[in-house]
ROMAR-11490 format. One line per field, with one value per residue (C-alpha): residue number from 1; residue in three letters; y, x, z. Coordinates in Angstrom, 2 decimals, decimal comma. Each point is the difference from the previous one (the first is absolute). Layout:
! ROMAR-11490
num = (NUM_...)
residu = (ALA_...)
y = (Y_...)
x = (X_...)
z = (Z_...)
END
This chain:
! ROMAR-11490
num = (1_2_3_4_5_6_7_8_9_10_11_12_13_14_15_16_17_18_19_20_21_22_23_24_25_26_27_28_29_30_31_32_33_34_35_36_37_38_39_40_41_42_43_44_45_46_47_48_49_50_51_52_53_54_55_56_57_58_59_60_61_62_63_64_65_66_67_68_69_70_71_72_73_74_75_76_77_78_79_80_81_82_83_84_85_86_87_88_89_90_91_92_93_94_95_96_97_98_99_100_101_102_103_104_105_106_107_108_109_110_111_112_113_114_115_116_117_118_119_120_121_122_123_124_125_126_127_128_129_130_131_132_133_134_135_136_137_138_139_140_141_142_143_144_145_146_147_148_149_150_151_152_153_154_155_156_157_158_159_160_161_162_163_164_165_166_167_168_169_170_171_172_173_174_175_176_177_178_179_180_181_182_183_184_185_186_187_188_189_190_191_192_193_194_195_196_197_198_199_200_201_202_203_204_205_206_207_208_209_210_211_212_213_214_215_216_217_218_219_220_221_222_223_224_225_226_227_228_229_230_231_232_233_234_235_236_237_238_239_240_241_242_243_244_245_246_247_248_249_250_251_252_253_254_255_256_257_258_259_260_261_262_263_264_265_266_267_268_269_270_271_272_273_274_275_276_277_278_279_280_281_282_283_284_285_286_287_288_289_290_291_292_293_294_295_296_297_298_299_300_301_302_303_304_305_306_307_308_309_310_311_312_313_314_315_316_317_318_319_320_321_322_323_324_325_326_327_328_329_330_331_332_333_334_335_336_337_338_339_340_341_342_343_344_345_346_347_348_349_350_351_352_353_354_355_356_357_358_359_360_361_362_363_364_365_366_367_368_369_370_371_372_373_374_375_376_377_378_379_380_381_382_383_384_385_386_387_388_389_390_391_392_393_394_395_396_397_398_399_400_401_402_403_404_405_406_407_408_409_410_411_412_413_414_415_416_417_418_419_420_421_422_423_424_425_426_427)
residu = (MET_ASP_LYS_ILE_THR_HIS_SER_LEU_LYS_ASN_ILE_THR_PRO_TYR_GLY_GLY_LEU_ASN_PHE_ILE_TYR_GLN_ALA_MET_ASN_ARG_MET_GLY_LEU_ASP_LYS_PHE_ILE_ASP_ASN_GLN_ILE_GLY_PHE_ARG_SER_ILE_VAL_ALA_GLN_TYR_SER_TYR_SER_ASP_ILE_VAL_TYR_SER_LEU_PHE_GLY_ASN_THR_LEU_THR_GLN_GLY_SER_PHE_ILE_ALA_ASP_LEU_GLU_VAL_LEU_LYS_GLU_LYS_TYR_SER_LYS_GLN_VAL_PHE_ASN_LYS_ILE_PRO_SER_PRO_ASP_THR_VAL_GLU_TYR_VAL_CYS_GLN_GLU_LEU_LYS_ARG_PRO_ASN_ILE_VAL_LYS_LYS_THR_ASP_GLU_GLY_VAL_ILE_HIS_GLN_LEU_ASN_TYR_ASN_ASN_LYS_MET_ASN_GLU_THR_LEU_VAL_ALA_LEU_ALA_VAL_GLU_THR_ASN_GLN_LEU_ASN_ALA_GLU_GLN_LYS_GLY_HIS_THR_LEU_ASP_TYR_ASP_ASN_VAL_ILE_ILE_GLU_ASN_ASP_LYS_GLN_ASP_ALA_GLN_TYR_THR_TYR_LYS_HIS_SER_LYS_GLY_TYR_GLN_PRO_GLY_ILE_ALA_PHE_ILE_GLY_ARG_ILE_PRO_VAL_HIS_ILE_GLU_ASN_ARG_ASN_GLY_ASN_THR_PRO_ALA_ARG_TYR_GLU_GLN_LYS_GLU_ILE_LEU_GLN_ARG_CYS_PHE_ASP_ASN_LEU_ASN_LYS_HIS_HIS_ILE_LYS_ILE_LYS_HIS_PHE_ARG_ALA_ASP_ALA_ALA_SER_TYR_GLN_LYS_GLU_VAL_ILE_GLU_LEU_ALA_GLU_LYS_SER_THR_GLN_TYR_PHE_TYR_ILE_ARG_MET_MET_ASP_PHE_GLU_ASP_ILE_ARG_GLU_TYR_CYS_GLY_GLN_ILE_ASN_ASN_TRP_GLN_SER_VAL_GLU_ILE_ASN_TYR_GLU_LYS_LYS_GLU_VAL_ALA_SER_ILE_LEU_TYR_GLU_PRO_PHE_ASP_GLY_ASP_LYS_GLN_TYR_ARG_ILE_VAL_VAL_THR_ARG_LYS_LYS_ARG_ALA_ASP_GLY_GLN_MET_ASP_LEU_LEU_SER_GLY_SER_ALA_TYR_THR_TYR_GLN_GLY_ILE_ILE_THR_ASN_ASN_TYR_GLU_VAL_THR_GLU_LYS_GLU_VAL_ILE_GLU_PHE_TYR_ASN_GLN_ARG_GLY_ASP_ALA_GLU_ASN_SER_ASN_ARG_TYR_MET_LEU_ASN_ASP_PHE_ASN_LEU_HIS_HIS_LEU_PRO_PHE_PRO_ASP_LEU_SER_THR_ASN_THR_VAL_TYR_MET_TYR_LEU_MET_ALA_MET_CYS_ALA_THR_LEU_PHE_GLU_TRP_VAL_LYS_THR_VAL_LEU_VAL_LYS_ASN_LYS_THR_LYS_ALA_ILE_THR_LEU_THR_MET_ARG_VAL_LYS_ALA_VAL_CYS_PHE_HIS_TYR_ILE_THR_VAL_ALA_THR_THR_PHE_ILE_LYS_HIS_THR_ARG_LYS_LYS_ILE_LEU_LYS_ILE_PHE_SER_ALA_GLN_GLU_TYR_CYS_MET_LEU_GLN_ILE)
y = (-55,28_-2,95_-0,09_1,08_0,95_0,96_2,85_-0,27_3,71_2,33_2,23_1,32_1,09_2,66_2,03_3,51_-0,63_0,75_3,71_0,46_-1,55_1,97_3,27_-0,78_-0,71_3,12_1,80_-1,92_-1,41_-2,94_1,82_2,42_-2,83_-1,95_3,40_0,41_-3,51_-1,01_-2,34_-4,07_-1,82_-0,04_-3,86_0,49_-0,97_2,86_3,25_1,82_1,80_-3,33_-1,03_3,01_-0,18_-3,35_0,31_3,03_-1,96_-2,90_2,66_1,16_-3,68_-0,59_-2,22_-0,16_-2,12_0,18_-3,43_1,52_1,30_-3,54_0,50_3,53_-1,22_-2,80_2,22_2,96_-1,32_1,73_2,99_3,84_-1,10_-3,48_-0,37_-1,42_-1,63_-3,13_0,54_-1,28_2,87_2,65_-1,83_0,03_3,89_0,76_-1,93_2,29_3,31_-0,71_1,47_-1,53_0,37_2,68_-1,52_2,10_-0,83_2,09_0,40_-2,30_-2,63_0,48_-0,83_2,22_-0,94_2,68_-0,18_2,93_0,72_3,76_-0,70_-1,38_2,48_2,52_-1,83_0,00_4,03_-0,06_-2,01_2,30_2,84_-1,86_-0,56_3,67_-0,95_1,76_3,38_2,38_3,17_-0,94_1,48_-1,97_-3,67_-1,68_-2,93_-2,60_-2,52_-3,30_-3,32_-3,26_-3,13_-2,90_-3,25_-2,93_-3,14_0,37_-1,26_3,05_1,53_1,43_0,53_3,26_2,02_-1,83_-3,22_-1,51_-0,39_2,33_3,14_3,64_2,15_3,84_1,15_3,89_0,89_3,03_-0,62_-3,30_-0,12_-2,06_2,17_-1,61_-3,47_-1,43_-3,61_-1,01_-2,96_-0,60_0,84_3,39_2,58_2,73_2,58_-1,75_2,55_1,70_3,14_-1,78_-1,73_3,51_1,97_-2,48_0,52_3,75_0,05_-2,06_1,81_3,13_-1,42_0,27_3,25_-1,46_2,71_-1,43_2,52_-2,31_-2,83_-2,57_-2,73_-2,01_0,05_-2,10_3,22_1,98_0,41_3,04_-0,94_-0,61_2,97_2,46_-1,99_0,38_4,02_0,17_-1,94_0,89_3,21_-1,96_-2,81_-2,15_-2,65_-1,89_0,15_-2,75_0,73_0,29_1,68_3,54_0,72_-0,97_2,33_2,78_-1,15_0,29_3,44_0,85_2,07_0,98_-3,31_0,26_-2,50_-0,87_-2,48_-2,58_-2,72_0,37_-0,38_2,86_0,48_2,37_1,84_2,59_1,06_0,47_1,03_-2,82_-0,14_-3,91_-2,04_2,60_2,19_3,71_0,02_0,28_-1,55_0,00_-3,09_-0,60_-1,86_-2,12_-1,17_-2,60_-1,10_-3,29_-2,59_-1,06_3,19_-0,05_3,24_0,36_1,51_2,08_1,43_0,07_-0,92_-3,18_0,19_-1,69_2,37_-0,43_2,61_1,03_1,99_2,49_2,94_1,20_3,01_1,25_-2,17_-0,98_-3,09_-1,67_0,49_-1,46_-3,16_-0,56_0,62_-2,57_-2,38_-0,37_-1,80_-2,81_-0,25_-0,91_-2,80_-1,03_-0,02_-2,14_-2,40_0,27_-0,76_-3,14_-1,20_1,41_-0,04_-3,49_1,23_-2,46_-2,73_0,62_-2,86_-0,31_-1,61_3,02_3,66_1,45_-1,71_0,38_3,77_0,18_-1,56_3,08_2,26_-1,58_-0,13_3,77_0,70_-1,80_2,05_3,09_-1,41_-0,82_3,42_1,56_-2,56_1,28_3,62_-0,94_-2,29_3,16_2,61_-2,45_-0,04_-3,74_-1,17_-0,56_0,66_2,71_0,79_-1,74_-3,26_-3,04_-2,55_-2,34_2,34_1,14_-3,63_-0,66_3,20_0,14_-2,74_-3,00_0,17_-2,95_0,95_-1,59_1,19_-0,55_0,74_2,01_1,28_-0,43_1,85_-0,92_0,67_-0,45_-1,62_0,90_-2,21_2,66_2,33_2,58_2,47_-0,32_2,27_0,60_2,21_3,31_1,19)
x = (42,18_2,03_2,63_1,09_3,74_1,29_2,62_1,71_0,89_-1,26_-2,73_-2,42_-3,66_0,11_3,08_-1,79_0,44_3,74_-0,56_-2,43_2,38_3,02_-2,05_-0,87_3,51_1,18_-2,69_1,65_-3,52_1,35_2,17_-2,59_-2,50_2,61_0,82_-3,33_-1,37_3,19_2,85_-0,18_2,52_3,30_-0,31_-3,63_0,56_-2,85_-0,52_-3,34_0,52_0,42_-3,34_-1,72_1,67_-0,92_-3,62_0,19_1,06_-2,21_-2,93_1,30_0,29_-3,86_0,90_-2,91_1,19_3,49_0,79_0,28_3,24_1,35_-1,19_1,46_3,25_0,29_-1,00_2,01_3,33_3,24_-1,44_0,81_-2,10_0,32_-0,44_-3,30_-0,94_-2,18_-3,62_1,06_2,68_-2,69_-2,09_3,35_0,31_-3,75_0,22_3,24_-1,88_-3,44_-1,43_-2,39_-3,56_-1,72_-2,96_-2,95_-3,26_-2,94_-2,57_-2,17_2,41_1,29_3,52_1,92_3,35_1,65_3,73_2,21_3,94_0,56_3,44_-1,26_-2,45_2,69_1,98_-3,13_0,19_3,77_-0,01_-2,30_1,94_3,12_-1,39_-1,20_-3,71_-0,89_1,67_0,02_-0,50_-3,18_-2,76_-2,75_0,05_-3,21_-0,20_-2,60_-0,65_-2,21_-0,26_-0,14_-1,32_2,93_-2,08_1,86_-0,36_3,13_0,08_-0,32_-2,47_-3,40_-3,41_-0,39_-3,00_-0,41_-0,36_3,23_3,23_2,73_2,13_-1,23_3,09_0,01_2,35_0,82_0,76_1,54_-1,00_1,13_2,59_-1,12_1,40_-1,41_-1,18_-1,63_-1,18_-2,95_-2,26_-3,24_-2,19_1,42_-2,23_1,80_-1,18_1,76_3,23_-0,05_1,25_3,10_0,80_-0,46_2,15_2,90_-0,31_0,03_2,88_1,88_-0,71_1,17_3,54_0,63_-1,72_-2,68_-3,03_-3,44_-2,43_-3,16_-0,89_-2,66_-1,79_-3,47_-2,63_2,04_1,89_-2,95_1,17_0,64_3,65_0,88_-1,59_1,67_3,57_-0,82_-0,59_2,99_2,37_-1,50_-0,95_-3,45_-1,84_-2,78_-1,58_-3,43_-3,05_-2,80_-3,60_-0,99_-2,63_1,52_1,18_-3,48_-1,65_2,07_-0,14_-3,62_0,18_2,16_-1,72_2,88_0,92_1,87_0,38_3,21_1,50_2,80_1,12_-2,63_-2,47_-2,56_0,19_-1,49_2,40_0,10_2,43_-1,19_1,65_0,02_1,23_0,76_0,31_-1,97_2,98_0,40_1,87_-1,58_1,13_-1,30_-1,85_-0,65_-2,94_-1,20_-3,49_-1,45_-3,83_-1,02_-0,86_-3,24_-1,09_-0,19_-0,44_2,60_-1,27_2,93_0,77_-3,76_1,50_0,14_3,79_3,35_2,82_3,73_2,54_3,81_0,96_2,78_1,82_0,30_-2,17_1,59_-1,26_-3,36_-2,17_0,89_4,05_-0,34_-1,80_2,25_3,05_-1,48_-0,63_3,54_0,69_-1,30_3,78_0,83_-2,51_1,61_3,20_-0,91_-1,29_3,48_1,73_-2,00_0,10_3,33_1,84_-1,45_-1,52_-2,71_2,45_1,19_2,77_0,36_-2,56_-0,18_-0,69_3,13_2,19_-2,27_0,13_3,93_-0,99_-2,66_2,91_2,29_-2,50_-0,72_3,32_0,08_-3,39_2,25_2,84_-2,14_-1,30_3,33_1,16_-3,20_1,29_3,72_-1,12_-2,54_2,93_2,18_-2,70_-0,46_-2,40_-3,61_0,69_-2,44_-0,44_-3,16_1,04_-0,27_2,36_-1,35_0,42_3,35_1,17_-1,42_1,28_3,69_0,58_-0,08_2,53_2,68_3,68_3,25_3,59_2,73_3,82_1,73_3,54_-0,25_-3,16_-3,26_-2,78_-3,78_-1,45_-3,58_-2,03_-2,40_-0,84_-1,17_2,48_1,48_2,64_1,31_-2,41_0,80_-0,99)
z = (11,82_-0,99_2,63_3,41_1,15_3,47_0,80_3,37_-0,30_2,61_-1,54_2,24_-0,95_2,09_-1,28_0,51_3,88_-0,49_-0,95_2,67_3,17_-1,74_0,53_3,12_1,29_-1,81_1,97_3,08_1,12_1,37_2,36_1,15_0,72_2,19_1,91_0,32_1,16_1,75_-0,69_0,58_1,47_-1,70_-0,83_-1,72_-3,59_-0,98_0,97_0,48_-3,37_-1,46_1,23_-1,14_-3,26_-0,63_0,91_-2,36_-2,91_0,98_-0,34_-3,30_-1,64_0,82_3,28_2,08_2,98_2,05_-1,60_-3,31_1,23_-0,98_-3,57_-0,07_1,33_-2,93_-2,69_1,21_0,94_-0,56_-1,05_1,68_3,22_0,69_4,05_-0,07_3,25_0,41_1,31_3,56_0,08_-0,53_2,91_2,35_-1,01_0,81_3,26_0,62_-0,55_1,55_3,06_2,50_-0,39_1,97_1,61_1,73_1,53_0,16_2,62_-2,11_0,11_-3,91_-0,26_-2,89_-1,27_-1,59_-1,60_-1,19_-0,33_0,12_-1,38_-2,72_-0,84_0,25_-2,60_-2,40_0,34_-0,21_-3,16_-1,70_1,01_-1,21_-3,46_-0,47_0,04_3,08_0,23_2,89_-1,99_-1,49_2,15_-1,78_1,15_0,24_2,70_-0,64_2,88_0,04_1,35_-2,50_0,90_-0,86_0,14_1,28_1,88_2,31_3,14_1,76_-2,42_1,67_-1,82_-1,88_-0,15_-3,43_1,80_-1,50_1,95_-0,33_0,87_-0,31_-0,32_-0,18_-2,93_-0,37_-3,85_-1,52_-3,79_-0,70_2,82_3,36_2,82_2,85_0,90_3,26_0,02_2,31_0,13_-1,82_2,74_0,97_-1,81_-1,95_2,47_2,72_1,21_-3,56_1,49_1,47_-2,97_-2,08_2,72_-0,62_-3,61_-0,11_2,83_-2,64_-2,89_1,81_1,12_-3,58_-0,48_-2,19_0,11_-0,35_-1,62_-0,51_1,95_-1,48_2,00_0,24_2,23_2,39_0,78_0,97_3,71_1,77_1,13_-3,48_-1,41_2,53_-0,87_-3,80_0,62_1,92_-2,42_-3,43_-1,45_-1,48_0,89_-1,63_1,86_-1,38_2,38_-0,91_0,41_3,57_2,10_0,94_-3,75_-1,35_2,17_-1,04_-3,49_-0,21_0,54_-2,80_-2,65_-2,41_-1,61_-3,12_-2,92_-1,11_-2,08_1,55_-2,22_-2,35_2,76_0,88_3,66_2,48_2,36_2,89_3,10_3,43_3,21_2,44_3,78_0,21_3,16_2,12_-0,40_0,03_-3,49_-3,34_-3,37_-3,35_-1,32_-3,83_-0,01_-3,22_-0,17_-2,06_-0,47_1,62_-2,38_2,23_0,46_3,62_1,88_2,84_3,45_1,05_-3,35_-1,28_-3,67_-1,62_-0,33_1,22_0,87_0,13_1,13_-0,12_2,98_-0,64_1,23_-3,84_-0,18_-3,07_-2,76_-1,58_0,98_-3,13_0,23_3,53_-1,16_-2,87_1,95_2,58_-2,78_-1,19_3,66_-2,53_-0,90_3,60_-0,08_-3,34_1,78_2,44_-2,68_-1,67_3,31_0,30_-3,64_-1,21_2,86_1,43_3,42_-1,07_0,07_3,72_0,37_3,82_2,69_2,49_0,09_0,98_-2,33_-3,06_1,16_-0,85_-3,60_-0,54_0,90_-2,26_-2,83_0,53_-0,46_-3,32_-0,72_0,47_-2,31_-2,67_-0,16_0,02_-2,81_-2,12_0,11_-0,88_-3,39_-0,75_0,57_-2,23_-2,68_0,12_-2,47_0,99_3,68_1,98_3,28_0,59_-1,28_2,66_0,56_-2,59_-2,76_0,83_0,37_-3,83_-1,33_1,58_2,42_-1,92_-2,87_-0,48_0,89_0,98_1,07_-2,17_0,36_-2,77_0,41_3,98_0,10_1,11_-2,50_0,06_-3,05_-0,86_-2,33_-1,04_-2,47_2,63_0,85_3,50_1,76_3,25_2,03_1,19_3,29)
END
């Protein structure tokens, strides 16, 4: 390199965004988002859809903080979408949309802070339906629910069970699509008011005629009222049970253990019928046992094993099929990690729980839009794009291409500096 020259020509390194934003506008997603969330004052320079579009573009171009909007605004000026706000405007919008915390105090004196906006949760479901990612005609949807710890040092953050400060929101997914979020402070356990959260989630899904066939959750959902709700709202449920006294006593009496291979690992499995919570209704528990490394005998079971179970109302499939289907719930935990990393929930921008909850909803909309964009790119046979890709890969393979707009015979033409073929996306 012998010399450097500069050009003042307006060339963006994120030219792929032009095709994505144009497809989103042709789909009418900007109007749809505004109709769902609401409309700002007529004197406001930016709409709610402008905010979502900007955060989405910031994510697709690997921005980690809302401060990176300033970089996007500079490098993506005069393109198909150019109403990119300042970080301060994003904060004003989140302040507008936030709801006050719900504060509850237990008999033991523990204070719980909860925050959710059911209108935003309805928007998450509606957006997935609008983009044809959830279909009322499909009867086989699987809902996964989990709580995730978001470690942070915000002014109101409380200590979690991991002895670090943060929040512990509950998030429900259908596949990779977030359909329900309720935020809670770090000291509030996953079990607390989980039935109420799931009831609101099922109600929102029912409003859009989305039927859930399978429900999967971890041991925090092993509660009488949650199981009854899941049985009423879905066809089948699968909830983890950890090793505890009652199940060990039952398991010690099992004589028909079967050896199966799951994920290249040999396991011993069996099924028992069990009446939990001292009730009068039986459920199937698929039990897995593992020999203790120390060989110590357990007095209740009379054996040197540890036990785990999955409680379910599905009596039609084998133990191996129940375990393998439940293990697919790991994708929901991966979805939480994608929300934390790809959609910046581990970089919550605001100092308080309520405002950060709005940010979570906006980023969840971006996650839904991203899943839709991948389906559009794959449908258009875009080179190297797959449905399993994460944001970084899509940015590398499609978004980062130099483009500029030129005028020719009174037409505005997008000029692409790449040997890779780009074309208008068909939706």
